[in-house]
C-alpha positions in Angstrom: 56.7 65.7 90.0 53.5 65.7 92.0 51.9 68.8 93.4 52.8 67.6 96.9 56.5 67.3 95.9 56.4 70.8 94.3 54.9 72.3 97.5 57.4 70.5 99.6 60.3 71.8 97.4 58.9 75.3 97.6 58.6 75.1 101.4 62.2 73.7 101.7 63.5 76.5 99.5 61.7 79.1 101.6 63.1 77.7 104.8 66.6 77.6 103.3 66.3 81.2 102.2 65.1 82.2 105.7 68.0 80.2 107.2 70.5 82.0 105.0 69.1 85.4 106.1 69.3 84.3 109.7 72.9 83.3 109.2 73.7 86.7 107.6 72.1 88.5 110.6 74.0 86.2 113.0 77.3 86.9 111.2 76.6 90.7 111.4 75.9 90.5 115.1 79.1 88.5 115.7 81.1 91.0 113.7 79.6 93.9 115.8 80.3 92.0 119.1 83.9 91.3 118.0 84.3 95.0 117.2 83.0 96.0 120.6 85.4 93.6 122.3 88.3 95.1 120.3 87.3 98.6 121.3 87.1 97.5 125.0 90.6 96.0 124.8 91.9 99.1 123.2 90.5 101.3 126.0 91.9 98.9 128.7 95.4 98.7 127.2 95.8 102.4 126.2 95.9 105.5 128.3 96.2 108.0 125.4 92.7 109.4 124.5 93.6 110.3 120.9 95.1 106.9 120.2 91.9 105.3 121.6 89.7 107.5 119.4 91.8 106.7 116.3 91.5 103.0 117.0 87.8 103.3 117.5 87.2 105.1 114.2 89.3 102.4 112.4 87.5 99.5 114.1 84.0 101.0 113.5 84.8 101.9 109.8 86.3 98.5 109.1 83.4 96.7 110.7 80.8 98.6 108.9 82.7 98.4 105.6 82.4 102.2 104.9 84.7 104.6 103.1 85.3 106.7 106.2 84.6 107.0 109.9 84.8 110.2 111.9 84.4 111.5 115.4 83.5 115.1 116.0 83.2 117.1 119.2 80.2 119.4 119.4 80.9 122.7 121.2 77.5 124.4 121.8 79.1 127.5 123.4 81.1 128.2 120.2 78.4 126.7 118.0 80.8 124.5 116.2 81.4 120.9 115.3 85.1 120.2 115.6 86.8 117.1 114.1 88.6 114.9 116.5 89.8 112.1 114.3 89.0 110.4 111.0 89.7 107.0 109.4 89.7 106.7 105.6 89.4 103.2 104.0 92.5 102.7 102.0 90.6 100.3 99.7 88.3 103.1 98.5 89.6 105.3 95.8 89.2 109.1 95.7 88.1 109.4 99.3 88.4 113.0 100.4 88.9 113.9 104.1 86.1 115.8 105.8 88.3 116.9 108.8 87.4 120.4 109.6 85.5 122.7 112.0 81.9 123.4 110.9 79.4 126.0 112.2 76.2 124.8 113.9 74.5 128.0 112.7 72.4 127.3 109.6 71.9 130.2 107.1 
């Protein structure tokens, strides 16, 4: 194999690697767009705030492929962070809930 052919092969491999990364990024963006559309549909078709929040944490958690997703309310007058809802990935073992009320005051 000549040096020109080797250089061409290296360039082609480099371009294919770049293309693969681009495709991964595109797939991730499409996944996020799909999740946002699903959240919008949930909001439009549901009038119960708690159900909307529960759906949102599940959609976000599933989309990001994480072990949990949470929404907290911050109450600055009480200096607390108060859990609103939590989704735990059923595919992840030994996941412990973090639902609780936490103080904003640091010791």
